[in-house]
C-alpha positions as CSV (number, residue, x, y, z in Angstrom):
1,M,23.3,15.8,33.6
2,R,25.2,16.7,30.8
3,L,24.0,16.4,26.9
4,R,26.4,13.4,26.4
5,D,25.0,11.2,29.0
6,A,21.1,12.3,28.2
7,V,22.1,10.9,24.3
8,R,23.6,8.3,26.3
9,I,20.8,7.1,28.0
10,R,18.6,8.2,24.8
11,D,20.4,5.5,23.1
12,V,20.2,3.1,25.6
13,V,16.2,3.0,25.9
14,R,16.1,2.9,22.0
15,R,18.2,0.1,21.5
16,R,15.8,-1.7,24.2
17,S,13.1,-1.0,22.4
18,T,14.2,-1.9,19.3
19,R,15.2,-5.8,20.5
20,V,11.7,-5.9,22.3
21,E,10.2,-5.5,18.9
22,S,12.4,-7.7,17.5
23,E,11.6,-9.9,19.9
24,F,8.2,-9.9,19.8
25,A,7.5,-9.9,16.1
26,G,10.1,-13.5,15.7
27,R,7.2,-14.5,18.7
28,V,4.7,-14.0,16.2
29,C,6.4,-15.4,13.0
30,S,6.9,-18.2,15.2
31,D,3.4,-18.4,16.4
32,L,2.6,-18.4,13.0
33,A,5.2,-20.8,11.3
34,A,3.6,-23.1,14.2
35,D,0.4,-23.5,12.7
36,L,1.2,-23.1,9.3
37,P,4.3,-25.9,9.2
38,D,3.7,-26.6,5.7
39,E,4.1,-23.0,4.1
40,D,7.4,-21.1,3.2
41,L,6.9,-18.0,5.3
42,G,9.0,-15.2,4.3
43,E,11.0,-12.8,5.9
44,Y,7.9,-10.0,5.6
45,L,4.9,-11.1,6.2
46,Y,3.2,-8.4,3.6
47,D,5.3,-10.4,1.1
48,C,3.2,-13.9,1.7
49,I,0.2,-11.6,0.8
50,D,1.2,-10.0,-1.7
51,M,2.7,-12.7,-3.6
52,Y,0.1,-15.0,-3.0
53,R,-1.6,-16.7,-5.7
54,M,-5.4,-17.1,-5.7
55,G,-6.3,-20.5,-6.0
56,S,-3.4,-22.3,-5.1
57,K,-5.2,-23.5,-2.6
58,P,-8.3,-25.5,-2.2
59,R,-10.7,-22.4,-1.1
60,C,-11.5,-23.4,2.8
61,E,-7.1,-23.6,2.9
62,E,-6.6,-20.8,1.1
63,V,-9.0,-18.8,3.6
64,E,-7.7,-19.7,6.6
65,Y,-3.8,-19.4,5.9
66,L,-4.8,-15.6,4.7
67,G,-7.0,-14.9,7.5
68,M,-4.3,-16.3,9.8
69,V,-1.2,-14.4,8.1
70,Q,-3.5,-10.8,8.2
71,E,-4.1,-11.8,11.8
72,A,0.0,-11.9,12.5
73,I,0.3,-9.0,10.5
74,D,-2.9,-7.2,12.8
75,R,-0.8,-8.8,15.9
76,L,2.3,-7.0,14.8
77,E,1.3,-3.6,13.6
78,Q,-0.6,-3.0,17.1
79,G,2.4,-5.2,19.4
80,C,0.1,-6.9,21.0
């Protein structure tokens, strides 16, 4: 196998891996959006937590919302 062929194979594997990760992230975000239909979820889930204003929702909704977003972030980080 020539070096050029090895580089091509590595690039194909890398592209496939990125596509699979992207599809997984899309599924996680879709699941979260289905669970929170009234929320405006941004592209990055960390922004949902960072920009959230405490006290902007009733306490029980706030805890549930932040927990669901954090769970989605954990799923993305763990890949499961």
